[in-house]
N, CA and C of each residue as an Amber inpcrd file, in Angstrom:
protein
   645
  50.8120000 -10.0740000  40.4810000  51.2490000  -9.2080000  39.5230000
  51.4190000  -9.2070000  38.0350000  51.5610000 -10.9530000  38.0970000
  51.4660000 -11.1810000  36.3790000  50.4000000 -11.2510000  36.2340000
  49.2330000 -11.5520000  36.7390000  48.0410000 -12.0980000  36.3340000
  47.1920000 -10.4710000  36.3170000  47.6940000  -9.4800000  37.1750000
  47.2400000  -8.2470000  36.8080000  47.4910000  -7.7580000  35.1650000
  48.8580000  -7.7100000  34.9950000  49.5000000  -7.4060000  33.7790000
  48.7680000  -7.9400000  32.3030000  48.4060000  -9.5940000  32.8800000
  47.9290000 -10.2180000  31.6180000  46.2340000  -9.8350000  31.2670000
  45.6000000  -9.1670000  32.2500000  44.1100000  -8.7720000  32.2830000
  44.5190000  -7.5620000  31.6570000  45.2800000  -6.6530000  31.8660000
  45.5290000  -5.2420000  30.9530000  45.7300000  -5.4160000  29.9900000
  46.7120000  -6.4430000  29.2070000  47.1540000  -6.6800000  27.8900000
  45.6330000  -7.0370000  27.4010000  44.9530000  -7.8360000  27.6820000
  43.8940000  -8.4190000  27.1530000  42.5660000  -7.1170000  26.9930000
  43.0310000  -6.6200000  28.0910000  41.7420000  -5.1720000  27.9610000
  42.5680000  -4.6820000  26.3730000  43.7210000  -3.9840000  26.6170000
  44.2370000  -3.0960000  25.3240000  44.2060000  -3.8010000  23.9630000
  44.1790000  -5.7970000  23.9850000  44.0100000  -5.7610000  22.4620000
  42.6100000  -6.1410000  22.1960000  41.5650000  -5.9370000  23.4070000
  39.9780000  -6.2030000  22.7900000  39.7360000  -4.5750000  22.3870000
  40.5510000  -3.8470000  22.8480000  39.9770000  -2.5080000  22.4830000
  40.5970000  -1.9960000  20.9040000  41.6340000  -2.4850000  20.7130000
  42.4650000  -2.6710000  19.3750000  41.5210000  -3.2570000  18.2060000
  40.9080000  -4.2570000  18.8810000  40.1200000  -4.9560000  17.7030000
  38.9680000  -4.4610000  17.6050000  38.3790000  -3.6580000  18.4200000
  36.7150000  -2.9970000  18.4440000  37.2210000  -1.8230000  17.4820000
  38.2360000  -1.0970000  17.5850000  38.4830000   0.2450000  16.9140000
  38.7580000  -0.1590000  15.6640000  39.5980000  -1.1550000  15.3790000
  39.9340000  -1.8030000  13.8530000  38.7510000  -1.8220000  13.0250000
  37.7280000  -2.9660000  13.8840000  36.3970000  -3.0810000  13.0770000
  35.6650000  -1.5180000  12.5270000  35.6560000  -0.8830000  13.5780000
  34.7930000   0.6960000  13.2860000  35.2850000   1.5100000  12.0690000
  36.9560000   0.9970000  12.1620000  37.5890000   1.9100000  10.9950000
  36.9500000   1.0660000   9.7020000  36.8720000  -0.2680000   9.8220000
  36.6450000  -1.1300000   8.6160000  35.4990000  -0.8350000   7.9110000
  34.5400000  -0.2720000   9.0080000  33.2810000   0.0670000   8.3580000
  32.7690000   1.1970000   8.0750000  33.6770000   2.4140000   8.1250000
  33.6260000   3.5170000   8.1100000  33.6160000   3.4040000   6.7310000
  34.5150000   2.4660000   5.8560000  35.0020000   2.8440000   4.6110000
  33.6290000   2.0160000   4.0100000  32.6960000   1.0290000   4.2010000
  31.6910000   0.5840000   3.6700000  30.4610000   1.3570000   3.0520000
  29.9480000   1.0230000   2.1970000  28.5810000   1.8350000   1.7040000
  27.5510000   0.4270000   1.7170000  26.3150000   0.8610000   1.8270000
  25.3140000   0.4440000   1.7900000  24.3000000   0.3020000   0.6720000
  24.0640000  -0.5580000  -0.1890000  23.2950000  -0.3700000  -1.3580000
  22.1340000  -0.8060000  -1.5190000  21.2410000  -0.0800000  -2.2040000
  19.3730000  -0.8430000  -1.9870000  19.2240000  -0.9840000  -3.5240000
  18.7570000  -1.9540000  -3.3670000  17.6990000  -2.5330000  -4.6820000
  16.2260000  -1.6450000  -4.9850000  16.5500000  -0.7520000  -6.0550000
  15.4360000  -0.1710000  -6.7060000  14.7680000  -0.2470000  -7.7310000
  14.8860000  -2.1210000  -7.7020000  14.3640000  -2.8120000  -8.9560000
  12.9220000  -2.6780000  -8.7150000  12.4160000  -2.6500000  -7.4250000
  10.5690000  -2.7280000  -6.9810000  10.4480000  -1.1110000  -7.0310000
  10.9650000  -0.2230000  -7.1960000  10.4920000   1.4510000  -7.1870000
   9.5840000   1.2350000  -8.5280000  10.0150000   0.5460000  -9.6940000
   9.3410000   0.4080000 -11.1210000   9.7520000   1.4790000 -11.7630000
  11.0510000   2.0150000 -11.6200000  11.3010000   3.4220000 -12.1140000
  12.5400000   3.1990000 -12.9580000  13.1450000   2.9200000 -14.5140000
  13.7640000   2.8590000 -15.0290000  14.7810000   3.9580000 -15.1250000
  15.8620000   4.5510000 -15.8130000  16.8610000   5.2550000 -15.3570000
  16.1230000   6.3170000 -16.6460000  16.3620000   7.1580000 -15.5880000
  15.9280000   8.8780000 -16.4460000  16.8380000   9.2310000 -17.5390000
  16.3220000   9.1950000 -18.9320000  16.8390000  10.1060000 -20.3130000
  16.4300000  11.2910000 -20.3110000  17.3730000  12.1610000 -19.9040000
  16.4370000  13.7060000 -20.0940000  16.0160000  14.0940000 -19.0430000
  14.7480000  14.9850000 -19.1620000  14.2840000  15.9110000 -18.2730000
  14.6470000  17.2110000 -18.2820000  13.8530000  18.1910000 -18.5240000
  14.3770000  19.7870000 -19.0130000  14.6430000  20.4970000 -18.5570000
  14.7240000  20.1950000 -17.2440000  15.4210000  21.1040000 -15.9110000
  16.0110000  20.4970000 -14.8890000  16.7090000  20.8670000 -13.7860000
  17.1780000  20.4940000 -13.1800000  16.2120000  20.2740000 -11.8950000
  17.0080000  20.4040000 -10.2000000  15.9230000  20.3600000  -8.8250000
  15.1660000  19.0100000  -8.8780000  14.6380000  18.8610000  -7.8860000
  14.1460000  17.5940000  -7.2510000  12.7150000  17.3830000  -8.0030000
  12.6840000  15.7920000  -8.3660000  11.5170000  15.3610000  -8.8080000
  10.0290000  15.7440000  -8.3230000   9.1910000  15.6600000  -9.4680000
   7.5200000  16.4640000  -8.7030000   7.0190000  14.8810000  -8.8410000
   5.9450000  14.8310000  -7.9100000   4.8930000  13.6960000  -7.8820000
   3.6130000  14.3750000  -8.9360000   3.6350000  13.3260000  -9.9080000
   2.0660000  13.5870000 -11.0520000   1.3130000  12.2790000 -10.7500000
   0.1530000  12.8700000 -10.4930000  -0.7950000  11.5180000 -10.9130000
  -1.4420000  11.4930000 -12.3440000  -1.0320000  10.0370000 -12.8330000
  -1.6350000  10.2090000 -14.2170000  -3.0000000   9.7900000 -14.1700000
  -3.7460000  10.2360000 -15.0960000  -5.2350000   9.5460000 -15.0570000
  -5.6430000   9.4760000 -16.3880000  -6.5610000   8.9140000 -16.9780000
  -7.1610000   8.3970000 -18.0240000  -8.3260000   9.1190000 -17.9080000
  -8.7480000   9.9500000 -18.8930000  -9.8850000  10.9660000 -18.8780000
 -11.4960000  10.0590000 -18.8430000 -12.3970000  10.3970000 -18.5570000
 -13.6130000   9.4080000 -19.1030000 -14.0920000   9.4350000 -20.3660000
 -14.7300000   8.5250000 -20.5960000 -15.2060000   8.8740000 -22.3760000
 -16.5370000   8.4510000 -22.8140000 -17.1270000   8.2410000 -23.5380000
 -18.4260000   8.2830000 -23.5520000 -18.5400000   6.5960000 -24.7750000
 -18.5490000   5.6480000 -24.1300000 -18.8960000   4.4280000 -24.5280000
 -19.5260000   4.1220000 -26.1860000 -20.3500000   5.0640000 -26.4120000
 -21.2670000   4.7310000 -27.5070000 -20.3400000   6.1110000 -28.6530000
 -20.5820000   5.7330000 -30.0550000 -20.1070000   6.9350000 -30.8020000
 -21.0160000   7.1740000 -31.8160000 -20.8100000   8.4520000 -32.8340000
 -21.7520000   9.0130000 -33.5520000 -21.5640000   8.3440000 -34.8310000
 -20.9000000   7.5740000 -34.9120000 -20.9200000   6.5320000 -36.1550000
 -22.0510000   5.9340000 -36.4650000 -22.7610000   6.0240000 -37.4390000
 -24.0830000   5.2350000 -37.8180000 -23.9000000   3.6730000 -38.2870000
 -23.3170000   3.2140000 -37.1160000 -22.9090000   1.6400000 -37.0270000
 -23.5330000   0.9530000 -35.8300000 -24.4790000  -0.4870000 -36.6350000
 -25.0270000  -0.9480000 -35.3400000 -24.3360000  -1.3660000 -34.8620000
 -24.1700000  -1.3400000 -33.1960000 -23.2390000  -2.0010000 -32.2820000
 -22.3010000  -1.0840000 -31.9760000 -21.9830000  -0.5230000 -32.5690000
 -20.4570000   1.0070000 -32.5310000 -20.7930000   1.4980000 -30.7410000
 -20.2520000   0.6020000 -30.4740000 -19.9720000   0.9920000 -28.6680000
 -18.6070000  -0.2160000 -28.2440000 -17.9460000   0.9620000 -27.3330000
 -16.9290000   0.1170000 -26.4960000 -17.4180000  -0.4380000 -25.2580000
 -17.4430000  -1.3760000 -25.2050000 -18.2870000  -2.2940000 -24.1000000
 -16.7940000  -2.3630000 -22.7300000 -15.5540000  -2.8040000 -23.3160000
 -14.6920000  -2.7460000 -22.5110000 -13.3590000  -2.4590000 -23.1050000
 -11.8810000  -1.9590000 -22.3630000 -10.5900000  -1.5980000 -22.9490000
 -10.1750000  -1.9140000 -21.6830000  -8.7800000  -3.0390000 -21.8350000
  -8.0540000  -3.1990000 -20.6730000  -6.4090000  -3.1420000 -21.4800000
  -5.6350000  -2.4700000 -20.7040000  -4.4030000  -2.5210000 -21.4620000
  -3.2580000  -3.2470000 -20.4350000  -2.2250000  -3.5700000 -21.2940000
  -0.8960000  -3.6850000 -20.1100000   0.1210000  -2.9020000 -20.0830000
   0.0350000  -1.5370000 -19.3910000   0.9200000  -0.6030000 -19.6290000
   2.1830000  -0.9300000 -19.1060000   3.4460000  -0.7400000 -19.8420000
   4.7950000  -1.3100000 -19.1920000   5.7000000  -0.1290000 -19.3530000
   5.4960000   0.6580000 -20.0650000   5.7300000   1.9560000 -19.7380000
   5.3800000   3.3030000 -20.2120000   5.9080000   4.4030000 -19.5370000
   5.3560000   5.7080000 -19.5360000   6.5850000   6.9370000 -19.8530000
   6.1590000   7.2580000 -21.2980000   7.2070000   8.0760000 -21.6080000
   6.8820000   9.7120000 -21.5040000   7.7380000  10.4080000 -21.0680000
   7.2360000  11.8000000 -20.9200000   8.4090000  12.7870000 -21.6990000
   8.1200000  13.1190000 -22.8980000   9.0120000  14.2960000 -23.6820000
   9.0780000  15.5090000 -24.3450000  10.0440000  15.8920000 -24.6660000
   9.7970000  17.4700000 -24.6070000  10.8650000  17.2560000 -26.2280000
   9.3100000  17.6150000 -27.1680000   9.9280000  17.9710000 -28.6000000
  11.2590000  18.8460000 -28.8500000  11.1190000  19.8580000 -27.9360000
  11.9770000  20.9300000 -28.1240000  13.3740000  20.7280000 -28.1560000
  13.5960000  20.1310000 -26.7170000  15.1940000  19.9360000 -26.8530000
  15.3470000  18.1240000 -26.7810000  14.3040000  17.0930000 -26.8260000
  14.7780000  15.8730000 -27.6320000  14.7410000  15.0000000 -25.9110000
  14.4520000  15.7000000 -24.7240000  14.2320000  15.3580000 -23.5090000
  13.4370000  13.7680000 -23.6710000  13.8020000  12.9320000 -22.8930000
  12.7860000  11.5120000 -23.1010000  13.1020000  10.7010000 -21.2640000
  12.0450000  11.1810000 -20.7210000  12.0000000  10.0710000 -19.3560000
  11.0150000   9.2000000 -19.1720000  11.3260000   8.2790000 -18.8420000
  10.5930000   6.6280000 -19.3160000  10.2020000   6.4670000 -17.5200000
   9.2900000   5.8010000 -17.3900000   9.1310000   5.6530000 -16.1360000
   8.4780000   3.8100000 -16.2390000   9.0860000   3.1300000 -15.9640000
   8.7590000   1.6400000 -16.2350000   7.6220000   1.1660000 -15.4180000
   6.4050000   0.6480000 -15.6770000   5.0970000   0.3260000 -14.7460000
   4.7020000  -0.9300000 -14.7760000   4.5240000  -1.5160000 -15.8310000
   4.0560000  -3.1570000 -15.9530000   3.1930000  -3.4730000 -14.9750000
   1.6020000  -2.9600000 -15.4790000   0.6260000  -3.4690000 -14.9940000
  -0.4010000  -3.4990000 -15.7670000  -1.4140000  -4.5570000 -15.3160000
  -2.9820000  -4.4670000 -15.9730000  -3.8180000  -2.9500000 -15.6360000
  -4.4140000  -2.6600000 -16.7050000  -5.2730000  -1.5550000 -16.4580000
  -6.6220000  -1.7250000 -17.2020000  -7.5020000  -1.6050000 -16.4120000
  -9.0020000  -1.4940000 -16.8030000  -9.3010000  -0.0720000 -17.1290000
  -9.6790000   0.3340000 -18.2770000  -9.5940000   1.7020000 -19.1710000
 -11.2850000   1.9830000 -18.7230000 -11.9390000   2.4930000 -17.7010000
 -13.3120000   2.6870000 -17.1400000 -13.9300000   3.9780000 -18.2000000
 -15.1470000   3.9730000 -18.4730000 -15.9620000   5.0080000 -18.9650000
 -15.7970000   6.1750000 -18.4850000 -16.0540000   6.0160000 -16.9450000
 -16.0310000   7.3220000 -16.3710000 -14.3760000   7.8670000 -15.3620000
 -13.9120000   7.1040000 -16.0460000 -12.2280000   7.5020000 -16.2140000
 -11.6140000   6.8820000 -14.9120000 -10.2220000   6.6760000 -15.4660000
  -9.3050000   5.9100000 -14.3090000  -8.2890000   6.7300000 -13.8300000
  -7.9960000   6.2010000 -12.7090000  -6.2940000   6.6650000 -12.2520000
  -5.3830000   6.0120000 -12.4050000  -4.2130000   6.2510000 -12.9810000
  -3.2710000   5.1540000 -13.2360000  -2.2320000   5.2840000 -12.1340000
  -1.7140000   5.9380000 -11.6640000  -0.6140000   5.8140000 -10.7540000
  -0.3070000   7.3310000 -10.0660000   0.7860000   7.3960000  -9.2260000
   1.5650000   8.4890000  -8.9770000   2.2850000   8.2180000  -9.3070000
   3.3540000   9.1480000 -10.7390000   4.5430000   8.9230000 -10.8490000
   5.5470000  10.2390000 -10.0530000   6.7390000   9.8040000 -10.5220000
   7.8140000  10.9910000 -10.1270000   8.6440000  10.9200000 -11.2710000
   8.4050000  12.3630000 -11.6820000   9.5220000  13.1660000 -12.8880000
  10.1440000  14.0260000 -12.6760000  11.2090000  14.0670000 -13.3830000
  12.0290000  15.4750000 -13.0130000  11.1010000  16.8910000 -13.3550000
  11.8150000  17.8740000 -13.0250000  10.8470000  19.1120000 -13.0600000
  11.2790000  19.2040000 -14.8030000  10.4260000  19.8360000 -15.2490000
  10.4490000  20.6030000 -16.5770000   9.4240000  20.9200000 -17.3620000
   9.5570000  21.0000000 -18.7640000   8.6400000  21.3130000 -19.5130000
   8.2400000  20.0240000 -20.8380000   7.3920000  19.5390000 -20.4460000
   6.9110000  18.3910000 -21.2950000   5.6610000  18.6960000 -22.4200000
   5.6570000  17.8560000 -23.7450000   4.5800000  18.5210000 -24.6760000
   4.3880000  17.0400000 -25.1970000   4.7590000  15.7490000 -24.7870000
   4.2390000  14.6480000 -25.3500000   4.2710000  13.2920000 -24.3350000
   2.9100000  13.0440000 -24.1320000   2.9980000  11.6880000 -23.3110000
   2.9600000  10.3980000 -24.2440000   3.5460000   9.2630000 -23.9600000
   3.2300000   7.9120000 -24.6480000   3.1360000   7.1620000 -23.6640000
   2.3250000   6.2030000 -23.8390000   2.2240000   5.1640000 -23.0850000
   2.2620000   3.8710000 -23.7150000   3.5370000   3.2590000 -23.4940000
   3.6030000   1.6780000 -23.8550000   2.9190000   0.6220000 -23.4300000
   2.3550000  -0.5620000 -25.0270000   1.8780000  -1.3650000 -23.7550000
   2.6060000  -2.9050000 -24.8510000   2.7520000  -3.8420000 -23.9920000
   3.2630000  -5.1560000 -24.0810000   2.4980000  -6.3550000 -23.3110000
   2.6740000  -7.5540000 -24.1300000   1.6560000  -8.7220000 -23.3510000
   2.7350000  -9.3620000 -22.3930000   2.9180000  -8.5510000 -21.5610000
   3.7070000  -9.0660000 -20.3040000   2.5980000  -9.3400000 -18.9840000
   1.3260000  -8.8100000 -19.1460000   0.5570000  -9.0080000 -17.9370000
  -0.1460000 -10.3850000 -18.1280000  -1.2220000 -10.1380000 -17.1480000
  -1.9170000 -11.6640000 -16.8440000  -2.5340000 -12.1320000 -17.9860000
  -3.2630000 -10.9550000 -19.0080000  -3.9510000 -11.3760000 -19.9440000
  -3.5370000 -12.1660000 -21.1130000  -2.0390000 -11.8990000 -21.3480000
  -0.7990000 -12.2990000 -22.3480000  -1.1910000 -11.4500000 -23.4300000
  -1.8790000 -10.2130000 -23.4460000  -2.0700000  -9.2990000 -24.0730000
  -1.6770000  -8.0940000 -24.1170000  -1.3610000  -7.2240000 -24.9800000
  -0.9010000  -5.9310000 -25.0460000  -2.0610000  -5.2550000 -24.7520000
  -3.5840000  -5.3550000 -24.9580000  -4.5520000  -4.5570000 -24.8220000
  -5.6070000  -5.4690000 -25.3330000  -6.4700000  -5.3960000 -24.5520000
  -7.9630000  -6.0920000 -25.1890000  -8.9200000  -5.5840000 -25.1690000
  -9.7660000  -5.2310000 -26.4230000 -10.7110000  -4.2360000 -26.5790000
 -12.1840000  -5.2640000 -26.7720000 -13.4020000  -5.0960000 -26.3040000
 -14.6680000  -5.3650000 -26.7460000 -15.3200000  -4.4280000 -27.1300000
 -15.8520000  -4.1970000 -28.2750000 -17.0410000  -3.5350000 -28.7020000
 -18.1870000  -4.3570000 -29.5800000 -19.1200000  -3.6950000 -29.6120000
 -20.6350000  -4.0940000 -29.5740000 -20.3990000  -4.6300000 -31.4740000
 -19.5910000  -4.3120000 -32.1430000 -19.4990000  -4.7440000 -33.4960000
 -19.2150000  -6.3460000 -33.5460000 -17.8400000  -6.4360000 -33.1330000
 -17.2520000  -8.1650000 -32.9660000 -17.2000000  -8.5670000 -32.1960000
 -17.2240000  -8.1430000 -30.6150000 -17.0540000  -8.8360000 -29.5820000
 -15.6990000  -8.0960000 -29.1300000 -14.9330000  -9.3810000 -28.5250000
 -13.6850000  -9.2350000 -27.8370000 -12.4790000  -9.5260000 -29.1350000
 -11.3810000  -8.4820000 -28.8710000 -10.5550000  -8.7540000 -29.8770000
  -9.2500000  -8.0140000 -29.0150000  -8.1180000  -9.3800000 -28.9290000
  -7.0660000  -9.2690000 -28.3170000  -6.0210000  -8.7710000 -29.2420000
  -4.9950000  -7.9650000 -28.6990000  -3.7010000  -7.4450000 -29.4300000
  -2.6930000  -7.7900000 -28.7470000  -1.6120000  -8.7370000 -29.3940000
  -0.4800000  -9.0760000 -28.4630000   0.6200000  -8.6090000 -29.0890000
   0.6390000  -7.8310000 -30.0730000   1.7030000  -6.8270000 -30.6720000
   2.0370000  -5.6150000 -29.5540000   2.8330000  -5.0060000 -29.5680000
   3.4640000  -4.1650000 -29.0810000   2.8080000  -3.0510000 -29.3070000
   1.9430000  -1.7130000 -28.6030000   1.4260000  -0.8730000 -29.0330000
   1.7970000   0.0810000 -28.4860000   1.3340000   1.5680000 -28.7670000
   2.0260000   2.4270000 -27.8370000   0.5620000   3.6650000 -28.3680000
   0.1470000   4.6920000 -26.7510000  -0.9980000   5.4290000 -27.0850000
  -0.0690000   6.9010000 -27.1150000  -0.0930000   8.0360000 -28.1280000
   0.4470000   8.8640000 -27.6860000  -0.1740000  10.2150000 -27.3020000
   0.0830000  10.8500000 -26.7890000  -1.0050000  12.3060000 -26.3170000
  -0.2150000  13.2530000 -26.4480000  -0.6140000  14.0710000 -26.8980000
   0.0010000  15.5980000 -27.0530000  -0.4570000  17.0340000 -26.5200000
   0.2210000  17.7100000 -26.2560000  -0.2970000  18.9500000 -25.1770000
   0.7900000  19.7790000 -24.8500000   0.7480000  20.0210000 -23.2840000
   1.9290000  21.0620000 -22.7250000   1.8180000  21.3160000 -21.2770000
   2.7520000  20.7850000 -20.7610000   2.4450000  20.9490000 -19.0860000
   3.9780000  21.2680000 -18.7370000   4.1380000  21.8450000 -17.1110000
   5.4650000  22.3980000 -16.7360000   5.3490000  21.2620000 -15.5960000
   6.2870000  20.6530000 -15.3130000   6.6910000  19.7030000 -14.2150000
   7.1730000  20.8520000 -13.0460000   6.6000000  21.0880000 -11.6270000
   7.4070000  21.6790000 -10.9450000   7.3760000  21.3470000  -9.6490000
   7.2050000  21.9760000  -8.3710000   7.8160000  21.6020000  -6.8660000
   6.1380000  21.0110000  -6.2780000   5.2740000  21.5300000  -7.3560000
   3.4600000  21.2700000  -6.9820000   3.4630000  19.7050000  -7.4760000
   2.4550000  19.1090000  -6.3140000   1.9380000  18.0570000  -6.6730000
   0.5010000  18.0140000  -8.0470000   0.5300000  17.3830000  -9.0680000
  -0.4980000  17.6710000 -10.1150000  -0.9390000  16.2880000 -10.3030000
  -2.1570000  16.5540000 -11.2610000  -2.6680000  15.6860000 -11.9750000
  -2.5780000  15.8680000 -13.2640000  -2.2460000  14.9420000 -14.0760000
  -2.3930000  15.0410000 -15.5680000  -3.4910000  13.9400000 -15.9360000
  -4.7230000  14.6500000 -17.0460000  -5.3800000  13.7290000 -17.4210000
  -5.1290000  13.4950000 -19.1450000  -5.0880000  12.3560000 -19.3050000
  -5.1430000  11.8000000 -20.8850000  -6.6670000  11.3780000 -21.5660000
  -6.6320000  12.5660000 -22.5780000  -7.9330000  12.2040000 -22.7480000
  -8.2760000  11.2150000 -23.9290000  -8.9810000  10.4350000 -23.7760000
  -9.1200000   9.2880000 -24.4230000 -10.6440000   9.3990000 -25.6090000
 -11.0260000  10.5870000 -25.8300000 -12.2850000  11.0300000 -26.4940000
 -12.2830000  10.1960000 -28.1780000 -11.3080000  10.7130000 -28.3420000
 -10.5360000   9.9930000 -30.4940000 -10.2760000   8.6420000 -30.1420000
  -9.4920000   8.3730000 -29.3460000  -9.2340000   7.0780000 -29.1240000
 -10.5880000   6.0000000 -28.6850000 -11.2790000   6.3670000 -28.1640000
 -12.7040000   5.1930000 -27.6090000 -13.5070000   5.3850000 -28.5430000
 -13.5460000   6.4420000 -29.1490000 -14.4160000   6.5030000 -30.6900000
 -13.8090000   5.6090000 -31.8810000 -12.7680000   4.9840000 -31.8570000
 -12.1480000   4.5240000 -33.1420000 -12.3540000   3.0480000 -32.6080000
 -11.8190000   2.8300000 -31.3300000 -12.0820000   1.3780000 -30.9070000
 -13.4460000   0.9330000 -30.9430000 -14.4500000   1.9310000 -31.0200000
 -15.9370000   1.4630000 -31.0800000 -16.3480000   0.7600000 -32.0430000
 -15.7130000   1.2800000 -33.2420000 -15.5480000   0.6050000 -34.6580000
 -14.4550000   0.0620000 -35.1720000 -13.5700000  -0.3920000 -34.0470000
 -12.4830000  -1.1940000 -34.6020000 -13.2700000  -2.7940000 -35.0810000
 -13.1580000  -3.9090000 -36.3190000 -13.4520000  -5.0790000 -37.0530000
 -12.4870000  -5.6140000 -36.6230000 -11.1180000  -5.6530000 -36.2900000
 -10.1280000  -6.4090000 -36.2410000  -8.9500000  -6.1410000 -35.6760000
  -8.1950000  -7.0370000 -35.1950000  -7.1520000  -6.5370000 -34.7460000
  -6.3010000  -5.4090000 -34.9460000  -6.1740000  -5.2710000 -36.4800000
  -5.1580000  -4.1450000 -36.9320000  -5.8950000  -3.1360000 -36.8310000
  -6.9650000  -3.0460000 -37.0220000  -8.0850000  -1.8300000 -37.1250000
  -7.8510000  -1.1540000 -35.2950000  -7.7260000  -2.3210000 -34.4840000
  -7.7330000  -1.6240000 -33.1500000  -6.3160000  -1.2660000 -32.7660000
  -5.5070000  -1.8760000 -33.1530000  -4.0230000  -1.4120000 -33.2470000
  -3.7000000   0.4790000 -34.0030000  -4.2570000   0.3590000 -34.8970000
  -4.7490000   1.5560000 -35.4160000  -5.2800000   2.5930000 -34.9670000
  -6.3560000   2.2760000 -34.2210000  -7.2330000   3.2370000 -33.4690000
  -6.7160000   3.7060000 -31.9190000  -5.3080000   2.9390000 -31.7610000
  -4.8700000   3.6420000 -30.6440000  -3.8040000   4.3920000 -30.9300000
  -2.7720000   3.9510000 -32.5600000  -1.6120000   4.3910000 -32.3390000
  -1.6010000   5.3830000 -33.3880000  -2.8980000   5.2190000 -34.2650000
  -2.6230000   6.2070000 -35.6200000  -3.7080000   7.4300000 -34.6140000
  -4.2300000   7.2600000 -33.4500000  -5.2020000   8.5720000 -33.3840000
  -4.3510000   9.3550000 -32.2020000  -3.9160000  10.0680000 -32.3320000
  -3.0400000  11.0330000 -31.2170000  -4.1870000  11.4540000 -30.0110000
  -3.9730000  11.1690000 -28.8090000  -4.9370000  12.2590000 -27.9560000
  -4.2090000  13.2240000 -27.3670000  -5.0550000  13.8090000 -26.2830000
  -4.7630000  15.0220000 -26.0400000  -4.7640000  15.2500000 -24.6320000
  -3.8630000  16.1090000 -23.9600000  -4.0300000  16.5130000 -22.7990000
  -4.0560000  17.8870000 -22.5630000  -4.8490000  18.2850000 -21.5840000
  -5.0020000  19.7200000 -21.3570000  -3.7490000  20.7800000 -21.1200000
  -3.6410000  21.7170000 -21.4820000  -2.4070000  22.5570000 -21.2910000
  -2.7220000  23.2220000 -20.2210000  -3.7420000  23.2490000 -19.4940000
  -3.5340000  23.8720000 -18.0240000  -3.7490000  22.6710000 -17.0460000
  -2.2640000  21.9870000 -16.7890000  -2.1560000  21.2450000 -16.3620000
  -2.7260000  21.6450000 -14.5980000  -3.5690000  20.3320000 -14.0050000
  -4.2440000  20.8210000 -12.9360000  -2.9790000  20.3220000 -11.8730000
  -3.5700000  21.2320000 -10.5610000  -3.0110000  21.1170000  -9.6590000
  -3.4790000  20.1750000  -8.8590000  -3.0590000  18.9480000  -7.9310000
  -4.2500000  18.2600000  -6.9590000  -4.9570000  19.2200000  -5.8580000
  -5.9740000  18.7550000  -5.2850000  -6.7070000  19.7140000  -4.3100000
  -5.5450000  20.0570000  -3.1340000  -5.3680000  21.3460000  -2.8290000
  -4.6630000  21.5900000  -1.7210000  -3.1740000  21.4840000  -1.7300000
  -3.0760000  21.6330000  -3.0330000  -1.6540000  21.6360000  -3.7470000
  -1.0520000  22.9540000  -4.9260000  -2.1070000  23.8490000  -4.6930000
  -2.0650000  25.2330000  -5.3680000  -2.7450000  24.8600000  -6.7920000
  -2.6690000  25.8230000  -7.8100000  -3.6320000  25.6870000  -8.9330000
  -3.0190000  25.2500000  -9.8080000
């Protein structure tokens, strides 16, 4: 009799311990380290709703230039992109996507990445470049005039236009025509910096939808 009571008491105590552990776990929260996602804190965004996926691209460009200079040819262009800023000058919204990757900008066009940005209206995109990639340079330009021009200072390229990010998946192409022409005739580091920061590129107002996702 006493043995049976002891067994019953043990079962009751075990049940209490299991229930107690379950209640303690109900209040726990699981956190996820999102540093590997490559996204910094969003500042702005011109409207609410779920973020939309945007495929960011650089346009094709002609390595040659109309300038009557011997060797005026952009042979290669590599950048260390660290941030993409999507801005609305009308309301001051500024959404920042951290990236930090080296990109070779090709004459036949370059796909950068699929980025997630809030829905809204934007009229300016800025590409920030720093010397944090493998080359140790913010950008490296090679042209036919002077050869290789490495730039270690932080640099930015700004593109203007207009697009509305909505629930569809889109492709946004940044036009490098003016910038590539300026880089083809850059003679030194300072001219290369001026070529990308002083010449605003464009992106089309007819923000193109990706195939199968609508116009």
